[in-house]
C-alpha positions in Angstrom: 0.0 0.0 0.0 1.3 3.4 -0.9 1.2 6.2 1.6 0.8 9.5 -0.2 4.2 11.3 -0.7 3.1 14.5 1.1 2.6 12.6 4.3 6.1 11.0 4.0 7.8 14.3 3.2 6.0 16.5 5.7 8.0 18.6 8.1 5.4 21.3 9.1 1.9 20.7 10.4 -1.1 22.9 11.1 -3.8 21.4 13.4 -7.3 22.4 12.5 -10.2 22.2 15.0 -13.0 20.2 13.4 -15.1 20.6 16.6 -17.1 18.1 18.6 -20.6 16.8 18.3 -23.0 18.1 21.0 -23.6 16.5 24.3 -20.0 15.4 25.0 -19.0 18.1 27.5 -18.8 18.5 30.5 -20.0 14.9 30.6 -18.9 12.3 29.8 -15.7 14.2 29.1 -14.3 17.0 31.2 -13.2 20.2 29.5 -14.9 21.7 26.5 -15.3 21.0 22.7 -11.7 22.2 22.1 -10.2 19.4 24.2 -9.4 17.1 21.2 -7.7 19.9 19.3 -5.6 21.0 22.3 -4.7 17.4 23.2 -3.6 16.5 19.7 -1.6 19.7 19.2 0.2 19.0 22.4 0.8 15.4 21.6 2.2 16.1 18.2 4.4 18.9 19.6 5.8 16.6 22.3 6.8 13.9 19.8 8.9 16.5 17.9 8.7 15.0 14.5 6.9 18.0 13.0 7.3 21.7 13.4 3.8 23.0 14.5 2.8 26.1 12.6 0.1 28.7 13.3 -0.7 29.4 9.6 -2.1 26.6 7.3 -0.5 28.3 4.4 2.9 27.5 5.9 2.1 23.8 6.5 3.0 20.7 4.5 0.0 19.0 6.1 -3.2 20.2 7.7 -4.6 17.8 10.2 -8.2 18.3 11.1 -9.3 16.7 14.4 -13.0 16.1 15.2 -14.8 14.4 18.1 -17.7 12.4 16.7 -20.6 11.0 18.8 -22.5 8.7 16.4 -26.1 7.8 17.1 -27.1 4.2 16.5 -29.0 1.2 17.9 -29.5 1.1 21.6 -30.2 -2.3 22.9 -31.4 -3.3 19.4 -30.8 -6.7 17.9 -27.2 -7.4 17.0 -27.9 -10.2 14.6 -26.4 -8.3 11.6 -23.3 -7.2 13.6 -24.6 -3.7 14.5 -23.2 -2.5 17.8 -23.9 0.5 20.0 -21.5 3.1 18.6 -18.9 4.7 20.9 -17.5 8.2 20.4 -14.4 8.4 18.3 -11.8 10.8 17.2 -11.6 11.4 13.5 -8.4 12.9 12.0 -8.4 13.9 8.4 -4.9 14.7 6.9 -4.9 17.2 4.1 -2.1 18.2 1.7 -1.1 21.7 2.7 -0.7 22.8 -0.9 -3.6 21.3 -2.7 -6.0 20.9 0.3 -7.0 17.4 -1.0 -7.7 14.9 1.8 -4.8 12.4 1.8 -5.8 10.1 4.7 -8.3 9.6 7.5 -7.7 7.9 10.8 -10.3 7.1 13.4 -9.7 6.0 17.0 -12.6 4.9 19.2 -12.9 6.2 22.8 -13.6 3.2 24.9 -16.8 3.2 27.0 -16.6 3.8 30.7 -18.8 4.4 33.7 -16.8 7.0 35.7 -15.9 10.4 34.3 -12.2 10.0 35.2 -12.1 6.7 33.2 -13.9 8.5 30.3 -11.2 11.1 30.5 -8.4 8.6 30.6 -9.8 6.7 27.6 -10.1 10.0 25.7 -6.4 10.7 26.4 -5.5 7.2 25.3 -7.4 7.7 22.0 -5.5 10.9 21.4 -2.2 9.1 22.1 -3.2 6.3 19.7 -4.0 8.9 17.0 -0.6 10.5 17.4 1.1 7.0 17.3 -0.9 6.2 14.1 0.3 9.4 12.5 3.9 8.6 13.4 3.6 5.1 12.0 2.0 6.3 8.8 4.7 8.9 8.2 7.5 6.3 8.3 8.7 5.1 4.9 8.6 1.4 4.3 6.7 0.8 7.5 5.6 -2.8 8.0 2.3 -1.4 9.4 0.3 1.7 8.8 -0.7 1.8 12.4 1.3 1.8 15.5 -0.8 -0.8 17.3 -1.9 -3.3 14.7 -2.3 -6.1 17.2 -5.3 -4.3 18.7 -7.0 -4.2 15.3 -8.6 -7.0 13.4 -6.8 -7.7 10.2 -9.2 -7.4 7.3 -9.3 -10.2 4.8 -8.0 -8.0 2.0 -4.7 -7.5 3.9 -3.8 -11.2 3.9 
């Protein structure tokens, strides 16, 4: 599988705030709808692989982060494989020059009962997104994701 060249060559990144679906703050997650944006920016900055820029015109890549809370079946029949959806983080990576979407990564935020566990799971999902971006940006990587053992391997990858 070919990773688009702009992802492999990128040195500068602008993080864009795609927002959050309603009803996620202050419960089940603490903070506000900017939490995923701030967390991803800080995570990418701490890794140090990219120079973080404040102007998208100066960026090799624009990464738009969004917190999505899908609606779906609640206690419905699961015979067809449908499951109650969990919130997830969606990261769309755009070419900074053409603005074409190059890649999309999603990471689920595991369900929890206690707010502190919701918050921990949120932070873990952000860390997984960052790790996924790092793995994706490595040329000749054996895996496009940092933690492939936690993901089911689709039949088309065999």
